[in-house]
N, C-alpha and C positions, 0 to 999 in steps of 0.2 A: 367032882370038882368044878361046877363051869364058873368059867373068869367072863365078865363083860366088860371090854375095853371101852370103856367111853370117851370117846376124842372130840375138842373143840378144834376147830380148823374155819380157817378162814383164806386159807391163799397158798399154791403150790399143791394140785392133785398128785403131783408125781410123788412128793416128799411124804404125803398122807399116805399113799399106796404102797411104798418102800416100807415104812412102818408096820401097816396092816398085815404086808407079808414076813416081814419079820417076827411079830406077834404069834400069827397062826399058828396054831396048836389044837390037839382034843380036848373038845369039849370048851371052845372059845367063840365067841360072838362079839361083835365089834357094831356099835352104836355110835352114830357121827352127828354132829352139830355142825352144818356149814352155814355160817354168818350169813343174815339176811340181804347183806349184800354183795355179797359174792355169787355166783354162777352157779347153782347147785349141779348143773346138768354136767360142768364139767368133772366133777367129783364122782356124780353116777358114772359115768363112762369109764375113769381110771379104774372103776373097783367092780363095773358090771359081771366080773366073770365071776367073785366069790360071793356064793350064796350064804356065809354067815355077814354079812354086812346089813345094817338096817341103818336108813338114814332119818332122822329126826325130822318129824313133819311140822310140829309147832315150831318155826324157826325165829330169833330175834335178832334183831338191829345191836350188836354188842358194841357200847362205848368202852374204853378203857377206865377202869377203876369207878365203874357205876353201878347200880343194881341191876342192870342188865345182864352181868355176867353171873348173878345169881338165878336170874328169870331163865336165862337159856341153861343153866346147869338143872335146875327144876324142872323144868318140859323136857329135858332129857331124862331124867330120873323116872318122871312118871311113864312115860313109853316105855322104859325098860320094866317097870312094874306090869305094864298093862299088855307086856307082850306075850304073858304067860310062860317064858321059860323058867324052867327050874335053874335060875342062877344062884351061886352060893355067893360071889364077891364081886363088886365093881371098882375099876380102877380108871382112875378119871386121869386124864392126860392133854395136852395139847401136840398139836401134828408137828411141833418142833423138840419134842420129846423122843428118846430113844433108849429101847433098853440093852442094858451093859453086862446083863447075863442071858442067859437061853431062856426060854419061853418053859421048858422043862424045868428049871429051876425054880422058876418064878410060880409056877404050878403046885411044885414039891413043896416051896415053901408055906404057901398058902394051906396045903394039907396040914400041913406040920403046927398051922396057926389057924385052926377055926374058931371063928366067930369074933376075931379081933379086929380093931380100926385103926390102920396104921395114916396117922395123920400129926400135924404141928399143932401142939397145945399149949404154948406158952403164954403166962398169966400177963396180961399186959398190966397191970398195976405194977409187977416186981420184975417182968423177965422182959418184955416187948415194951419198953416204956416209949418207944417214939411212938406206938399207936395209940398213947391215950388220948391225945387229941382227936383220935378218928372217931371214939366214944361218946366225948364230952362236949365234942364241938358240932355245930351244924353245918352239913357240906352240901351246897346245891349244885355240884358237879353232873347229879343224875336228870336235875332239870334243862330244860332251854329255854330261857328268855332273856332278852338284854338286860345287862347290868345285873346279872346273878349273881356275881362274885361281891360288888358293892354292898348288895344287900345281904349277901350272907355273912361279912365284915361287919354289919350293922347290927342284925341279928345277934352274932354271938359277942357285941360289945354291951347289946342290951338286954339281953336273957342271963340268967344265971347256967351252967353246966349243964347239959344231959345227963340224965340216969338210965340207967340199963332196964330196959322194961321186965318186969317180974324177979328183979332180984339177982337179974342172969349175971353170972362174972363171967367178964372178957376174957377170949383166949383165942391162939390161933396164931398165925404165919403166911403158912404158904397155901393156896388154895387147892392144891393138887393133894390128892389122895386115894387111900385102898381101902374101901369101909365093905362091909356084908348087905344082903338086899334086905335084911332085916332093919340094918341103922339108914336106909335107903328109903322105906316106908314110914319109919319114924320121922326122920324130918319131912317128907312130904306132909303128914298129917299135924305134925307141929305148927307149920307154915301156914297151912289152909285152915286151921283154927285158930291162929293168934296175929290179928291183923293189925295189932299194934306193936307187934314184933318186926313185921315185915316194914310197916311205916318209920318204925327207928332205923331199920338198916338204910330203906332209901335214902337217908341223910347221911349217912356213913361213907367215908372214903373208902374204896378198894374193899366192899362188904363182902366178897368172894372170901377173902382172907382169914373172915371171923365170924360170918353166921356159920355155917354148918359146923364147926369146930365148937363154937359156945354152945351151940344146941344139943349137942352131943353130949358136950363136959358136964353140960347142967341137968342131965338126967338120969336115968337108971343104967344107961350106959356107960357111965362112965369110968368103969373097972375094965372094960373093954379097951379102952384107950391103949395104944403103945405110942410113946412120943418119937417115934421115929415114919415118916412117910415115904420113907425109901427111896426118895430121887438125891442126886446129887446136884445141888444149885449152887455155884460160883458167884456170892455177892461183893468178892473184892473189890470191884470196880469203883464200888460206891454209888453208882446209879440208882434210877428208880426201877430198870429191867436187869436181869442177871447177864453175867457175860456171855456172850457166843462164846459156845466151846471149840477147840480147834486142836488139831495134833498135839499142839504143845501142851494141852490139857489132859493126853490121853492117860499116861500115867497115874495123875493123880485122881481120875473119875474111876478108872479101872479098877485100883485098887482102897478105892469107900467103902465097899462092901453094900453098896445100895445096888437097887436092880434096875434102875431108870436114871437117865442125866438129861439135862437141861440147860441150855437152848441149843440147838444145832441149825447151821443154816444148811439149805438145800443143796444136796449134791456136792456137799464138803469131803474132802478126802478121809476125814477122821471117820466117818459111817464106813467105810470099807474097812479099814482098820478094826474096828468095832466088829465087824461081822465076822471078819478073819479071825480074830480072838476068840469068840465064843461059839463056832460050829461045834 
């Protein structure tokens, strides 16, 4: 069982290095997408001694809640596939994630669940209703021109609600997931052959939380999906971003049954607590 951890990062090379070291295990490789706004040399230097690290060459300037996150993810998927490595699972992470179980336990779990896709697939119409406006209204946040939000409001006032292309049922929630290489290959081919789907999601707010889940759910791979993305994420503060986890949250996430938790600040004492607990 070979696992590729695909990590999106924009800051704190030391935090990335710590994450990679903690996840390192037999038959493990790493693919790192460094935001185009960041200096990639800082990250390459931090991980220069690790022969299992590959940096994504086709980098993207990622802007929050825009299609650029999807572009960065797809670029990484393509380089993972083209690497020719005999990868079984791809585990999508941010550099602010951290394992709360050992790498050995994670690999054992995947060995016991071959071919599955671990991702949130809440139905937008019935289970994740706050996302209805994402797919029914036009969102111009991916674009850069003066007065774009005034035009966005006008367009949504004049035009009827959008409809999902190809009759897709929209599902999703968290952008972070663990899926197999066959799922990655399918997603690449589906998007490369479907410009109308790409166009639709370019006008969707935070499409990275919807597009991959929706495409897999509306395919022959639906039965592979397990509605658990294996991550502990605390949304209790009601903000657009999840809570930054600290030592006060330690018992909650360590007893969650998940394999990863997010988000963590760099060099927080809670990371030392986790390391001691899962040695």
